[in-house]
PABA-333840 format. One record per residue (C-alpha): x, y, z; residue in three letters. Coordinates in steps of 0.25 Angstrom, whole numbers, padded with zeros to 4 digits. Each point is the difference from the previous one (the first is absolute). Layout:
# PABA-333840
<domar X="X" Y="Y" Z="Z" paza="ALA"/>
...
# end
This chain:
# PABA-333840
<domar X="0055" Y="0487" Z="-0784" paza="MET"/>
<domar X="0002" Y="0014" Z="-0004" paza="GLY"/>
<domar X="-0002" Y="-0001" Z="-0015" paza="PHE"/>
<domar X="-0011" Y="0010" Z="0000" paza="LEU"/>
<domar X="0003" Y="0015" Z="0001" paza="LYS"/>
<domar X="0000" Y="0005" Z="0014" paza="ASN"/>
<domar X="-0011" Y="0010" Z="0001" paza="ILE"/>
<domar X="-0002" Y="0007" Z="0013" paza="ALA"/>
<domar X="-0015" Y="0004" Z="0003" paza="SER"/>
<domar X="-0008" Y="0005" Z="0011" paza="SER"/>
<domar X="-0013" Y="-0007" Z="-0006" paza="GLN"/>
<domar X="-0006" Y="-0011" Z="0008" paza="THR"/>
<domar X="-0002" Y="-0014" Z="-0006" paza="ASP"/>
<domar X="-0015" Y="0002" Z="-0001" paza="SER"/>
<domar X="0003" Y="0013" Z="-0008" paza="GLU"/>
<domar X="0009" Y="-0006" Z="-0009" paza="LEU"/>
<domar X="-0009" Y="-0012" Z="-0003" paza="VAL"/>
<domar X="-0012" Y="0009" Z="-0003" paza="GLN"/>
<domar X="0009" Y="0009" Z="-0009" paza="GLN"/>
<domar X="0005" Y="-0012" Z="-0007" paza="TYR"/>
<domar X="-0014" Y="-0006" Z="-0002" paza="ALA"/>
<domar X="-0005" Y="0013" Z="-0005" paza="ALA"/>
<domar X="0011" Y="0003" Z="-0010" paza="SER"/>
<domar X="0008" Y="-0012" Z="-0003" paza="GLY"/>
<domar X="0013" Y="0007" Z="0003" paza="ASP"/>
<domar X="0011" Y="-0010" Z="0001" paza="MET"/>
<domar X="0008" Y="0010" Z="0008" paza="GLN"/>
<domar X="-0010" Y="0000" Z="0011" paza="MET"/>
<domar X="0000" Y="-0016" Z="0000" paza="LEU"/>
<domar X="0015" Y="0000" Z="0000" paza="GLY"/>
<domar X="0001" Y="0009" Z="0012" paza="GLU"/>
<domar X="-0010" Y="-0008" Z="0007" paza="LEU"/>
<domar X="0006" Y="-0014" Z="-0003" paza="TYR"/>
<domar X="0014" Y="0005" Z="0003" paza="GLN"/>
<domar X="-0004" Y="0002" Z="0015" paza="ARG"/>
<domar X="-0003" Y="-0015" Z="0001" paza="TYR"/>
<domar X="0009" Y="-0007" Z="-0010" paza="MET"/>
<domar X="0009" Y="-0005" Z="0012" paza="ASP"/>
<domar X="-0013" Y="-0006" Z="0006" paza="LEU"/>
<domar X="-0004" Y="-0006" Z="-0013" paza="VAL"/>
<domar X="0014" Y="-0006" Z="-0002" paza="TYR"/>
<domar X="0000" Y="-0005" Z="0014" paza="GLY"/>
<domar X="-0013" Y="-0007" Z="-0002" paza="VAL"/>
<domar X="0004" Y="-0006" Z="-0014" paza="CYS"/>
<domar X="0013" Y="-0005" Z="0006" paza="LEU"/>
<domar X="-0007" Y="-0007" Z="0011" paza="LYS"/>
<domar X="-0009" Y="-0008" Z="-0009" paza="TYR"/>
<domar X="0009" Y="-0001" Z="-0012" paza="LEU"/>
<domar X="0013" Y="-0002" Z="0007" paza="LYS"/>
<domar X="0009" Y="0004" Z="-0011" paza="GLU"/>
<domar X="0005" Y="0015" Z="-0001" paza="PRO"/>
<domar X="-0001" Y="0000" Z="-0015" paza="GLU"/>
<domar X="-0014" Y="-0005" Z="0000" paza="ASP"/>
<domar X="-0004" Y="0010" Z="0011" paza="ALA"/>
<domar X="0005" Y="0011" Z="-0009" paza="ARG"/>
<domar X="-0008" Y="-0004" Z="-0012" paza="ASP"/>
<domar X="-0012" Y="-0001" Z="0009" paza="ALA"/>
<domar X="0002" Y="0014" Z="0005" paza="VAL"/>
<domar X="-0001" Y="0005" Z="-0015" paza="LEU"/>
<domar X="-0011" Y="-0009" Z="-0004" paza="ASN"/>
<domar X="-0008" Y="0005" Z="0012" paza="ILE"/>
<domar X="0002" Y="0014" Z="-0004" paza="PHE"/>
<domar X="-0005" Y="-0003" Z="-0014" paza="GLU"/>
<domar X="-0013" Y="-0007" Z="0007" paza="GLU"/>
<domar X="-0002" Y="0013" Z="0008" paza="LEU"/>
<domar X="-0001" Y="0008" Z="-0013" paza="ILE"/>
<domar X="-0013" Y="-0007" Z="-0002" paza="VAL"/>
<domar X="-0005" Y="-0004" Z="0014" paza="LYS"/>
<domar X="0001" Y="0014" Z="0006" paza="LEU"/>
<domar X="-0009" Y="0005" Z="-0012" paza="GLN"/>
<domar X="-0011" Y="-0010" Z="0004" paza="LYS"/>
<domar X="0001" Y="-0002" Z="0015" paza="HIS"/>
<domar X="-0004" Y="0010" Z="0011" paza="LYS"/>
<domar X="0012" Y="-0001" Z="0009" paza="VAL"/>
<domar X="-0001" Y="0006" Z="0014" paza="GLU"/>
<domar X="0013" Y="-0005" Z="0007" paza="GLN"/>
<domar X="0010" Y="-0001" Z="-0011" paza="PHE"/>
<domar X="0011" Y="-0007" Z="0008" paza="ARG"/>
<domar X="-0008" Y="-0011" Z="0005" paza="SER"/>
<domar X="-0007" Y="-0002" Z="-0014" paza="TRP"/>
<domar X="0013" Y="0000" Z="-0007" paza="LEU"/>
<domar X="0006" Y="-0010" Z="0010" paza="HIS"/>
<domar X="-0012" Y="-0009" Z="-0003" paza="GLN"/>
<domar X="0002" Y="0002" Z="-0015" paza="VAL"/>
<domar X="0014" Y="-0004" Z="0001" paza="ALA"/>
<domar X="-0003" Y="-0012" Z="0008" paza="LYS"/>
<domar X="-0011" Y="-0005" Z="-0010" paza="ASN"/>
<domar X="0010" Y="0003" Z="-0012" paza="HIS"/>
<domar X="0010" Y="-0009" Z="0007" paza="CYS"/>
<domar X="-0010" Y="-0011" Z="0003" paza="LEU"/>
<domar X="-0005" Y="0000" Z="-0014" paza="MET"/>
<domar X="0014" Y="-0001" Z="-0005" paza="ARG"/>
<domar X="0003" Y="-0012" Z="0009" paza="LEU"/>
<domar X="-0013" Y="-0007" Z="-0004" paza="ARG"/>
<domar X="0003" Y="0002" Z="-0015" paza="SER"/>
<domar X="0014" Y="-0006" Z="0002" paza="GLU"/>
<domar X="-0004" Y="-0011" Z="0009" paza="LYS"/>
<domar X="0003" Y="-0013" Z="-0007" paza="GLY"/>
<domar X="0011" Y="0006" Z="-0008" paza="LYS"/>
<domar X="0013" Y="-0003" Z="0005" paza="THR"/>
<domar X="0013" Y="0007" Z="-0004" paza="GLY"/>
<domar X="0013" Y="-0007" Z="0000" paza="VAL"/>
<domar X="0014" Y="0006" Z="-0003" paza="LYS"/>
<domar X="0007" Y="-0008" Z="-0011" paza="ILE"/>
<domar X="0014" Y="-0001" Z="-0003" paza="ASP"/>
<domar X="0000" Y="0003" Z="-0015" paza="LEU"/>
<domar X="0013" Y="-0008" Z="-0002" paza="SER"/>
<domar X="-0008" Y="-0013" Z="0002" paza="ILE"/>
<domar X="-0012" Y="0004" Z="-0009" paza="VAL"/>
<domar X="-0001" Y="-0007" Z="-0013" paza="GLN"/>
<domar X="0001" Y="0007" Z="-0013" paza="SER"/>
<domar X="-0012" Y="0003" Z="-0008" paza="GLU"/>
<domar X="0004" Y="-0009" Z="-0011" paza="GLU"/>
<domar X="0003" Y="-0012" Z="0008" paza="THR"/>
<domar X="-0013" Y="0002" Z="0008" paza="MET"/>
<domar X="-0008" Y="0000" Z="-0012" paza="HIS"/>
<domar X="0007" Y="-0012" Z="-0006" paza="GLN"/>
<domar X="-0003" Y="-0008" Z="0014" paza="GLU"/>
<domar X="-0014" Y="0005" Z="0000" paza="ASP"/>
<domar X="-0003" Y="-0005" Z="-0014" paza="ALA"/>
<domar X="0007" Y="-0013" Z="0004" paza="TRP"/>
<domar X="-0008" Y="-0001" Z="0013" paza="GLU"/>
<domar X="-0013" Y="0003" Z="-0007" paza="ARG"/>
<domar X="0002" Y="-0010" Z="-0011" paza="GLU"/>
<domar X="0003" Y="-0010" Z="0011" paza="SER"/>
<domar X="-0013" Y="0003" Z="0007" paza="HIS"/>
<domar X="-0007" Y="-0001" Z="-0013" paza="PHE"/>
<domar X="0005" Y="-0013" Z="-0004" paza="ASN"/>
<domar X="-0003" Y="-0005" Z="0014" paza="GLY"/>
<domar X="-0014" Y="0005" Z="0000" paza="MET"/>
<domar X="-0002" Y="-0007" Z="-0014" paza="GLU"/>
<domar X="0005" Y="-0013" Z="0006" paza="ASP"/>
<domar X="-0009" Y="0001" Z="0012" paza="CYS"/>
<domar X="-0012" Y="0004" Z="-0008" paza="LEU"/>
<domar X="0003" Y="-0013" Z="-0009" paza="ALA"/>
<domar X="-0001" Y="-0008" Z="0013" paza="GLN"/>
<domar X="-0014" Y="0004" Z="0003" paza="LEU"/>
<domar X="-0012" Y="-0009" Z="-0003" paza="PRO"/>
<domar X="-0005" Y="0003" Z="-0015" paza="PRO"/>
<domar X="-0013" Y="0007" Z="0004" paza="LYS"/>
<domar X="0006" Y="0008" Z="0011" paza="GLN"/>
<domar X="0012" Y="0004" Z="-0009" paza="ARG"/>
<domar X="-0010" Y="0005" Z="-0011" paza="GLN"/>
<domar X="-0008" Y="0008" Z="0010" paza="VAL"/>
<domar X="0012" Y="0006" Z="0007" paza="VAL"/>
<domar X="0006" Y="0004" Z="-0014" paza="GLU"/>
<domar X="-0014" Y="0006" Z="-0004" paza="LEU"/>
<domar X="-0001" Y="0008" Z="0013" paza="PHE"/>
<domar X="0014" Y="0005" Z="0002" paza="TYR"/>
<domar X="0007" Y="0000" Z="-0014" paza="LEU"/>
<domar X="-0012" Y="0004" Z="-0009" paza="GLN"/>
<domar X="-0008" Y="0008" Z="0011" paza="SER"/>
<domar X="-0013" Y="-0007" Z="-0002" paza="LYS"/>
<domar X="-0011" Y="0002" Z="0011" paza="CYS"/>
<domar X="-0007" Y="-0012" Z="0007" paza="TYR"/>
<domar X="-0012" Y="0001" Z="-0010" paza="LYS"/>
<domar X="0009" Y="0000" Z="-0012" paza="GLU"/>
<domar X="0008" Y="-0012" Z="0005" paza="ILE"/>
<domar X="-0013" Y="-0007" Z="0003" paza="THR"/>
<domar X="-0005" Y="0002" Z="-0015" paza="ALA"/>
<domar X="0014" Y="-0004" Z="-0006" paza="VAL"/>
<domar X="0002" Y="-0013" Z="0009" paza="THR"/>
<domar X="-0014" Y="-0004" Z="0004" paza="GLY"/>
<domar X="0005" Y="-0001" Z="0014" paza="VAL"/>
<domar X="-0010" Y="0005" Z="0011" paza="GLU"/>
<domar X="0002" Y="0014" Z="0006" paza="TRP"/>
<domar X="0004" Y="-0006" Z="0014" paza="ASN"/>
<domar X="0009" Y="-0010" Z="-0006" paza="GLN"/>
<domar X="0007" Y="0011" Z="-0008" paza="VAL"/>
<domar X="0002" Y="0008" Z="0013" paza="ARG"/>
<domar X="0005" Y="-0013" Z="0007" paza="SER"/>
<domar X="0010" Y="-0003" Z="-0012" paza="PHE"/>
<domar X="0006" Y="0014" Z="0001" paza="ILE"/>
<domar X="0002" Y="0000" Z="0015" paza="GLN"/>
<domar X="0006" Y="-0014" Z="0000" paza="ASN"/>
<domar X="0008" Y="0003" Z="-0012" paza="GLY"/>
<domar X="0006" Y="0012" Z="0006" paza="ARG"/>
<domar X="0003" Y="-0008" Z="0013" paza="ARG"/>
<domar X="0006" Y="-0011" Z="-0008" paza="ASN"/>
<domar X="0009" Y="0010" Z="-0009" paza="LEU"/>
<domar X="0004" Y="0007" Z="0013" paza="LYS"/>
<domar X="0004" Y="-0013" Z="0006" paza="SER"/>
<domar X="0008" Y="-0005" Z="-0012" paza="CYS"/>
<domar X="0007" Y="0013" Z="-0002" paza="MET"/>
<domar X="0004" Y="0000" Z="0015" paza="GLU"/>
<domar X="0006" Y="-0014" Z="-0002" paza="LYS"/>
<domar X="0008" Y="0005" Z="-0012" paza="ARG"/>
<domar X="0005" Y="0012" Z="0007" paza="PHE"/>
<domar X="0005" Y="-0008" Z="0012" paza="GLN"/>
<domar X="0006" Y="-0010" Z="-0009" paza="LYS"/>
<domar X="0007" Y="0011" Z="-0008" paza="THR"/>
<domar X="0005" Y="0007" Z="0013" paza="ALA"/>
<domar X="0006" Y="-0013" Z="0005" paza="MET"/>
<domar X="0008" Y="-0003" Z="-0013" paza="GLU"/>
# end
């Protein structure tokens, strides 16, 4: 991890922390951080598992220290830095939770042109299916669903337009949505079997 200039100093961690906090001299911070880069890298590698991710984290943590050491009074730099590194990695893991990465063989990926043509066809197919399913709803239910979803009317506006009571509007929307979903699922199952 020797990507910071190696500077030998007889100053203690506390002295360097105080000098950096007072002056903002990056050379002081670089000297201090270099002493513990291997520790930080080890912590990051433990949590992030990938060497490249750990190296990126080491650099990101250094950038964090530029601000944090100006704001915090640090007594024991080594233990404080260990905690900063651990927290950085945990926050990164939390932010990536739910994101899954998969390596893809590019030779099997569709071209952008083909993909857009298929997407347009698929959207058209879904739209036509939705129109057919909408036509199968009872007339009042269909009217309320169209006003709510296609014309973005609120319950009060729908009540004024249709004369249907507020509770009945809500019921028509809920039942209409459920009926549309059921109809669309049946269409997709039928299409998948063909």
